[in-house]
C-alpha positions in Angstrom: 95.5 56.7 196.6 96.5 59.9 195.0 99.4 58.7 193.2 97.3 55.8 191.7 94.6 58.3 190.5 97.3 60.6 189.0 99.0 57.6 187.3 95.7 56.6 185.8 94.8 60.0 184.6 97.0 59.5 181.5 94.5 56.7 180.2 91.7 59.2 179.5 94.2 61.6 178.1 95.6 59.0 175.7 92.0 58.2 174.6 91.2 61.8 174.1 94.5 62.0 171.6 93.3 59.0 170.0 89.8 60.4 169.3 90.9 63.8 168.3 93.6 62.3 165.9 90.8 60.1 164.3 88.4 63.0 164.1 91.1 65.1 162.4 91.9 62.3 160.0 88.3 62.2 158.9 88.0 66.1 158.6 91.4 67.9 158.7 89.5 71.2 158.7 88.3 70.8 162.3 91.7 71.3 164.0 94.8 73.0 163.0 98.0 70.7 162.8 99.6 72.9 165.5 96.8 72.4 167.9 97.3 68.6 167.4 101.0 69.1 168.0 100.2 70.9 171.1 97.9 68.3 172.6 100.5 65.6 171.8 103.3 67.7 173.4 101.3 67.6 176.7 102.9 64.0 177.1 106.3 65.7 176.7 105.3 68.0 179.6 104.3 64.9 181.8 107.5 63.2 180.9 109.6 66.3 181.8 107.6 66.7 185.1 108.2 63.0 186.0 111.9 63.2 185.5 112.2 66.5 187.1 110.4 65.2 190.2 112.6 62.1 190.2 115.7 64.2 190.3 114.3 66.6 192.8 113.5 63.6 195.2 116.6 61.4 194.5 119.4 64.0 193.9 118.4 67.0 195.9 116.5 65.1 198.6 113.5 67.6 198.3 110.1 66.8 199.6 108.5 67.6 196.3 109.2 69.0 192.9 108.1 72.4 194.1 110.8 72.6 196.4 113.6 72.8 193.7 112.7 76.0 192.0 114.9 75.5 188.9 113.6 72.0 188.2 109.9 73.1 188.9 110.5 76.1 186.5 111.8 73.6 183.8 108.5 71.5 184.2 106.3 74.5 184.1 108.0 75.6 180.9 107.1 72.5 179.3 103.5 73.2 180.2 103.8 76.8 178.9 105.1 75.6 175.7 102.4 72.8 175.1 99.7 75.4 175.9 101.3 78.0 173.6 101.1 75.6 170.7 97.7 74.7 171.3 96.5 78.4 171.6 98.6 79.2 168.3 96.9 76.4 166.4 93.5 77.6 167.5 94.3 81.2 166.5 95.5 79.8 163.2 92.2 77.8 162.8 90.2 81.0 163.5 92.1 83.1 161.1 91.5 80.3 158.3 87.8 80.5 159.2 87.8 84.4 159.0 89.5 84.2 155.6 87.0 81.8 154.3 84.2 84.0 155.2 85.7 86.7 153.5 86.6 85.1 150.3 83.7 82.6 149.7 85.3 81.5 146.2 87.8 79.4 148.1 85.6 76.4 148.2 88.4 73.9 149.0 89.5 75.6 152.2 89.3 73.1 155.0 87.9 75.7 157.5 84.8 76.0 155.4 83.5 72.8 156.9 83.3 74.7 160.2 81.2 77.6 158.9 79.3 75.8 156.2 79.8 75.7 152.4 80.4 78.9 150.5 77.3 80.8 149.5 76.0 80.0 146.0 75.2 82.7 143.5 71.9 81.1 142.5 
């Protein structure tokens, strides 16, 4: 039963990716491109984990992926990279918002959509 639930959990994540992509397409200022790459690279983490688990079970005759330390480490490194990309993209987004707040003359900055329009002089 747990295997079925784990297998089906990819469906909501794919829906999440699709919706985030559509939202970003409508307003690119909402999410930095690096964050989008990080979210998409989570699928790479899943693929690396599946491949590592198959190797652990079939080649090393281990009970689980966690019993083969170096393969488990490789899979976790994929997760670390994906999370790092997400965090880096969010940091870049915050930096853009702060820059837009400091320099209100940059009305074409995408980050302004998050903080409102630049104040007018009237």
